[in-house]
N, C-alpha and C positions, 0 to 999 in steps of 0.2 A: 123511838123513832126522834131525831131531831127536829128543831125548831124550824119555824117557817118565818118567822118574823121574831123582831125583839128591839126593845127601847133602852138606850143607853144614854148615860148623864156624864158629863165629864167638865170639870172645872175650869173655872178661871183662872190666870195665874199671873204672878207678878216677876217680871225678868229684871236683868242685871241686880237689885237690892244693892242699888247705893255703888260699892265699891267691887261689885261684881260685873261689872259692864261685858255683855256680851257672853258671860261665862256661867252666872248663877241666876237661880230662878227656883221661886215655891209656890205650889198651888194653894189657893182658896177654898174653902167650903163652898161659897156662894158669892157670885152668881155664877152662871157657867150657861152651857148647850145642852139639848137632846136631842138625840137624833133616833130615828126609827127606820130601821132597815125590815123589807120583806124579800123574801126569794122570789124569783121568776125563771121560769125555764128559758126565755130570750137571753143569751148570754151578752147582756149588756148591763152598765149601770146607769140609771135614769133619775131623774129630779122629778119626784111626784109633787112635792110641796115644799115651797119655804116660808115658814110664820113667822110673825114678829119683826122682819126688818123693814118694814116699809117700802118693800120694793126695790132696796138697795142692792142686794146680793146677786149674783150672776146664777140663772136658771139651766145655762148650756154647764151639762157634766164635766166639760172639759178645763172648767175655769172656775167651778166651786170647791172649795177645800176637802168638804165630807165625801163628795162622788170621787174627787182625784185619789183621796186616800183608799178609800174601798175599793175603786178599781185596780190600783197599783198591787192590793194587797190580793185581789181575785187574779190577776194576772201572775205573782208568784205561785200560787197553789193549780194553775191551768185552767181558771175558769170554769169550775164546776156547773157554777151558777149562774142567773144575773141578779140584779138588785133593783129595788125600787126605792128612794131616799124622799124621806119626810124630815128636814131640818125645822127646828123649833129653836129661833134664837131668844135666849132668856137674860142676855146680857148686851151692853153697849156695844156698839161698833167704832172703830179707830179710837179707842179707848184707852190703850196701852195695856188691856189684861188679858191679851192673847185669845181675841176673838175667833179668828181664825184657827188657832191652834185648837180651840174646844171643840168645833166642828170637826176636825180631821181626827181628834183622837176618837172623840165617840163613835164616829162611822167606823173607822179601822178597828177598835176595840168589837164593835157589834158584829162586824163582817167575820173576826175571827172565832166570834162565841158560833154564828149560824154555820161555821166550817167545824165546828167542831174542835176549835182550839187548837190546830195544827202548830201555831207559834206560841212562846211565852209570851207574857207582855211585854219584857222588854225586847225580845224582838220583832216587835211592831212599829219601834220608833223610825225605821227607815222610811217605812209606808208614811209616816206622818211628816218628816222633814221634806219628802217629795211633795206634799201640798203645801208645806208653807213656801217652797220657792215657787210655785203658782200665784201665791197670795201677794206674796212682797217681793220676789226676785232673787231670794236667798234662802238656801236650806237649813237655817239655824234651829237651834235644838233648845234655846233656853226658856221657849214658854210650852213645846209641845212633849219635852221631857220629864219637867214636872206635872204637867196636866195630867201625862200617861202613867207616871211612877208614884205619884205622890210625895210630899214632902220637901226639902231642899233638895235642890241637883246642882251638882257643879259640871258643865262641860269642859274636861281637862283637854281635849282634842277634839278634831273634827278628822283628821286625816292620820291613824285612823280613827274613827269615832270612840270616845273615851268617856263614857259617863259616869258619875260618882255620885251616889245617893249619900247623904250628909245626916246626921241624928238632928231632930228637932226638940229643943229644950221642953219641957212640962209647963204647960200653961200658957206656952207664948200664943198670944194673938195678935189680931192685924186690923186696922181701921184703913179702908179704901175707901177713898172718895174721888167721885168723876165729877169734874166739873162738866158745864154744858157748854163746851167749847171743843173746837175739831183742831187737831194737828196732824197733818200728814208726813206718814212715815218719812216720804223721800225728804221733805223739809227738815223733819227732827235729825236725819242722817246729813243734809247738806250744811247744817249749821255748825257740826263738830270739826274741829280745828284736825287739818290732816295729819299734823305732826304734834309730838310730843316732848316738853322739856323734860329732861331725864329725871329732874330732882319731883317732877309730878307722876311720874311713871313710878318711881320709887316710894311715894307715898301712897298708891293706889295699889300697888303689890303688896306693902306690908298692910294697909286696912282691910285687905281681901285674905291675906292670910290668917291675921287677928281674927275676921269673923269665921272663917274655918274652925279654927281652934276654940273658939267662944262657942259654938255650937255643938262640939266634940264635949267640951268642959261643963257645957251648962251654965256659962260665966255670963249672965245679962248685963254686967257693967262693962266687960270687955266687948261684947255684943254691940251695945250703944256706943262706945268710942271707937268701932269699927264702921258704922254706917256713915261715910265721908266717901265723896266722889267728886275729885278733881278732874275727871275726864268729860263727862256728858253732862250732869246736872247744872256747871256753871254757864254753859250754853243754852240747854234745853230750858232751863227755869226763864229765861228771858222770852218765851214763847209762850208761857202760862199766866194770864193775868193773876195779879195777887201772890204768886208764888211764894216770897219771902216772907211775906206774912202768914200764910197760912203752915208753913214749915215752923215759925217763929211760934204759932198756936200750940201747934201740935206738942213740940218740947216744952212748952210752960205749961201745959198740962198733962204731962207725964210720960211722953212717948220716949220710948229708947232711941228712936231715930225717927227721921222722916224723908222721902225722899221721892223721885220721879218713876213711875212703874212703866215698865219699858221704855217706848219713847213720849210717853204721856198721852193726854194731859194728866192721866189720872194720878193721883198721889197715895201713898201708902205708908202707913206709920206703923211699927211695931211696937208692940206694948207687951208689960208683963205678965197682964191678964184680960180678961174679958171685959170687967168692969172699968178699969183703966181705958181701954180699946173705945167704949162707949162715948166716955167723957172727952177722950182724944179727937175722937170722929167728930164728936156734936162741935168741938172747937173749929176744926179745920171747914166744916161747913159754913160754920159763920164767918170764918175769915173770907172765904169764897163769896159769900152774898155780900159783905162789905166791899169786896172787888166788882161786884155788880155780876156774880155769875150765881145761877141756881146749880145745885149738885145732887146727886145720888150718893149715898153713904152704904157699904157691905161691910158687916163685923162679922168676923172668921177666926177661929182659930186654925192653925195650918193644917192644912187638908193631906193626913198621911195614905189615903187609899187611892185617890184618882178617880177614874170612872169608874161606873155602879149600874147594873143592872136593874132598869125599873119594872118593878112586878106589881101592879096594883100601886098600894100603898107602903111595900115593902122593898127593900132594895138587896140586891145580892152584890156582896162586896168583890171587887175585883182584885185587890192585892197586888202586891210588887213583885 
């Protein structure tokens, strides 16, 4: 007999990854969101509860990414049952860490489990992208793809959708710091230049290509040289108090590189080990404090698993 309910955790993500603007992302071990789905005989998707959001997220199932993703999935398989959704937010919203993506990935992964897994994990990606379109007006995949598949993910193309999973060098860790300030995604988009100089485009292409090569070769020195963004960071950094000092503190304390996670305000630093990530994260947090901002720090290795089923204290790995 199949399950009647399931609880799934899906991770936060870092999108852009400096030179990979809009095409590259990776998954964190923490933070993330948990979604609990329960089957119902009434063939609709309803929000039963949203916890941990201070009332900020919509309870309307047409506007919440968790319910939208689950409903899109059920429509694709003929709506054999309905669902009640409980969303437990365990990460900051409007943080640049893929909050809406974590919710939609957890929900659609859970729905697939309850349906007997008619789709592979990779085949669930379009359902999560539709939910992202509801959240921010664009069906982008640089957060949902790594949250769903784990590891580093490159979005080569959207039409047709072509997602490439990249290797993760052994020991690679990340310190992510979320300052207590807010940047609206539309503002982060609006501040970007509408056109690029050819010389800047060439620099960005070179850095992105080298970053991908560094991941395949496990070359952390090359990875460090490649974490340069000449497209978004020079503009978006202006929106983050203390940005230059925080980045400087990260590099001086051993980070391979530091840049803005997604549209911000969170910053990430890739590091050669968890020990270095701890030192780097502390230095970043101190630099934000000197700029007058409290912050939260998340230390993690690269999450190569993606979503997991929560079974009491045990976890059933989703895999790629």
